[in-house]
C-alpha positions in Angstrom: 115.9 129.3 88.3 114.9 125.7 88.9 118.5 124.5 87.9 119.7 126.9 90.6 117.5 125.2 93.2 118.8 121.9 92.3 122.3 123.0 92.1 122.1 124.7 95.6 120.8 121.5 97.2 123.3 119.4 95.5 126.0 121.7 96.9 124.5 121.7 100.4 124.4 117.9 100.3 127.9 117.8 99.4 128.9 120.4 102.2 127.0 118.6 104.8 127.8 115.0 103.8 124.2 113.8 103.5 121.4 114.4 101.2 119.6 117.6 101.6 116.2 118.0 99.8 114.4 121.0 99.2 111.1 121.4 101.2 108.3 119.6 99.5 105.7 122.3 100.3 108.0 125.2 99.1 108.7 123.6 95.8 104.9 122.7 95.5 104.0 126.3 96.3 106.5 127.5 93.7 105.2 125.1 91.2 101.6 126.4 91.6 102.8 130.0 91.4 104.6 129.4 88.1 101.6 127.4 86.9 99.4 130.3 87.6 101.6 132.5 85.5 101.3 129.9 82.5 104.8 128.8 82.8 103.9 125.2 82.5 107.2 123.7 81.5 108.9 125.3 84.5 105.9 124.1 86.9 106.3 120.7 85.4 110.0 120.6 86.3 109.3 121.8 89.9 106.7 119.2 90.3 108.9 116.5 88.8 111.6 117.5 91.3 109.2 117.0 94.1 108.2 113.5 92.7 111.9 112.6 92.5 112.5 113.7 96.1 109.3 112.4 97.5 108.0 109.6 95.3 105.4 108.2 97.8 103.9 111.7 98.4 100.1 111.8 97.2 100.4 115.6 97.2 103.2 115.6 94.6 101.1 113.4 92.1 98.0 115.4 92.8 99.8 118.7 92.0 101.4 117.1 88.8 97.7 116.1 87.8 96.5 119.7 88.4 99.3 120.7 85.9 98.2 118.4 83.3 94.5 119.4 83.9 95.6 123.1 83.3 97.5 122.2 80.2 94.4 120.3 78.9 96.1 116.8 79.0 93.2 115.0 80.7 94.8 111.4 80.3 97.9 112.4 82.2 95.9 114.2 84.8 93.8 111.0 85.4 96.9 109.0 85.7 98.5 111.3 88.1 95.3 111.7 90.3 95.1 107.8 90.2 98.7 107.5 91.4 98.2 110.1 94.2 95.2 108.0 95.4 97.4 105.0 95.8 99.4 106.7 98.6 96.6 108.5 100.3 92.8 109.0 100.2 92.5 112.7 99.3 88.7 113.8 98.9 89.5 116.6 96.5 91.8 114.4 94.4 89.0 111.6 94.3 86.5 114.3 93.2 88.8 115.7 90.5 89.3 112.1 89.2 85.6 111.4 89.3 84.7 114.4 87.3 87.4 113.6 84.6 86.4 110.0 84.3 82.6 110.9 83.9 83.7 113.4 81.1 85.8 110.4 79.5 82.7 108.2 79.7 80.4 110.8 78.2 82.5 111.7 75.2 
């Protein structure tokens, strides 16, 4: 399905003569939906698609951090939360990052 989404938007871009990107929030919501079903690889692909299309979106990196947190990869979660905060100060992201960093220190 993810490849169908990419193919659809590539085709639409060709037809329109300019780049047509999927909506960031739709892809993000789909990523969280697949993540809740433990379809981590698929969710990761969707979040990566969002990062590729919106590389300066704090929300995209926050979502990728949530995915890595769900997978138990705390180091990658920290990396993505830090990246998100370079673009925008998001209180929830900052809180998640602080909790993870405290756990790293208290190991």
